[in-house]
N, C-alpha and C positions, 0 to 999 in steps of 0.2 A: 611320399612322392608317388602319387597315383597318376597314371597316364591313361588317356582315352583316345580311341579311334573315333574320329568325327567325320561324318559324311554329309556333304552339303545337299540341300534339297534339289539343287540344280545339278544334274548329272554332268560330270566333266568340268565342274567349276575350277578355274585356275586363277586365283587371286588371293587377297589377304583378308583376314578378319583381325583387326587390330595389328598385332605383330606376328600373327600366325599365318604361314604361307600354305595355301591349299594347292594340290596338284591332282589332276584327274578326279576332282570331286571329293578328295579326302585329305585329312591331316591327322597327325598325332599331337595332342595337346597335353602338356603337363599341368596338372592342377595347381601346383605350387608356383610355377613360373608364369602362367597366363590364366589366372582365375577369372578375370573379367571377360576374356575371349571365350572361355568355356561357358560361363554363365550366359553370355550373349547367344552362343550356338544353341544351348538348351532351350532358350526362350524363343528362338527364331525358327524352330522346326528342323534343326539339323539332327541327324541320328547320332547319339552319343553312347558309346559302349566302352566300358573299362577294358583295358588291354589284358589285365591279369598278370602283367609282368612288371616288376619294379624297374625304374629307370636305371640303366647301367651307368656306373661312374666311369668317367674317362680314365684311361690308363695314364700312368706316370711314365716319364722317360726313364731309362736305365739308371740315371744318377739320382732319381727320386724327385726330380723337378716335375710339377704338374704338366699335363698335356695342354696344348694351346686351347683346347675347348673346355678345359676344366672351369668350374665356377670360381667366382671371386673368393669365396671362403677357402678353397683349396690353395689358391695363390697366396692368400693372406697367411695361412698356416705355414707355408713354405717360406714366405718373407720373414716371418717371426723367427724361424730357424736361422736366418741370415742376419738377425739383429734389428729387425723392423721395430719402430717405436709406435706408440699409440697414434701419432700423427699419420703414419702410413696406412692405418686402418681406414682413414677417411678418403684415401685415393680411390679412383675408379679401377676396375680390373685392368684396363689398358695401361694406366699409370703404374699400377703394381707390377705388371709384367716388365715394363720399362725399368722400374726401380730395381727389380730382381736382376735383370740382364746387366744393368750398369754395375750393380754390386758384385755380381759374379765376374764381370770383366775386370774389376779392380782387384779381386782376390786371386786371379789366375796368373 
């Protein structure tokens, strides 16, 4: 998971490139999450520099539940601990979170 600091050719640019939001002319782009946006920026004259820092994993809550901003894989691993079936693997992240919350509500 390599991240890049990307600077727009237009100083102070505040807008989007695909799903990446720029503020004050810059953004951090994760190569695994937004490869198309990164490729576009490289080809369109944006300055692209590797951050040199690995992407930090979101923390879990004290009970081991993934943080709200954790990726779908983290939520799926947690759901499996709660008895998720292969069908739940097809759910979106939002649907998985809802399934987990419903499941935990039933077990408490």
